[in-house]
N, C-alpha and C positions, 0 to 999 in steps of 0.2 A: 506075438511081438508083446513086448513088458513095457508097459507106458509109463513104471512107476516113476522113472527116472524123467528128465526134462528131454525134448527135442530140440535138436537145432534145424534152422532153419530149412537148411539143404534136404533133411532127412522128411521133414513135414512135403518139401514138395514132392520126393521121391513117392510117397507113401500116397501122395493124394492122386499123382497121375496113376500110381498104380491102382488105387481101389476105387478110380472115377471119383471120389469126394474131392471137396474143396479143401485146402488149406486151413480155411477159417474150422469146417467140421472139425477135423483133426485137433486145432488148439482147442475148440471146447472140449474136445474128449478129453486131450491129455489135463488139463485145468481141474476138470470133474474128476479123475483118477486121483489128482494131486492132492483134492481137498477131501478125497474119499478116504487118503492114508495121512491126515493130518499134516501137508507139504504145502509151502507155498505155492502158486498156481501163478504162470509167466505170463498170459494176456488178460486175465481179468475180466475174464466171463463168465465167474461164477457169485454168488452171493449167496450170505448164511443171516436167517435173521432166527432171534432167540424171543421168549414170550414177554420179554419184556420191552422190548422196541423189534422195529422194523426190518427188511433186510439192509446189510453193507455189505459190502464188498471183502471177498475173502481176501488175506493177506496176499499180496505181489511181490515176487521178489525184483529189486531195483525199480520200485515206483514212477523213478523219474524219467527211465523211457518204456514206460509200459506202452504208452500211445503210439510209439515208434514201432515197438512191435506188432500192435494191433494193426500199425498202416500195413503193414509186412503181409499179411493174410488176409487185407480188404476187410477188416472191424473198421466200426466205426471209432472216433475216440471218446475216452471215459472224461467228465469234464472234473475238473481240481477239486472243486469240494466232495466227488463220489473216491479217487482217490486219496482224499486227506482224509475221509473218515472209514477208510476201509480201518476192520479188525485188527487188533495187534495181537500177536501172539499171547501174549500175559492176560488181554480180557477175553479170550477165548480159551486159557486155563481156568480160569477164574468161573466159567460157565461149565467145566467140567469134561471141554475137549481136552485131549492130551495132542497140545500139538508141537508137531518135531521140527524147533528152530533150526536144526542143524542140518536140515537136507532143502534142496530149491526142486 
């Protein structure tokens, strides 16, 4: 199973049913894999900290609708300050992280 790309909600539901895993478990995994590959996460489950500041939300694709996607898999909403304070690809690049902005 290749999780390097995005999973749509119907695929997540099928995989959750087959694997006896919750949909939220699978989106945590998807976000983690995307973060590992320096890509946008979809559900805002991953945070990253640098040596100079505490953890901040890893960049999220379409942040305006992240809480809708989280609700679809029974994750609690993120507050707006957390979403607004997410790392930007440029900030990550300044830290030496080669963020792959053209992939979601």
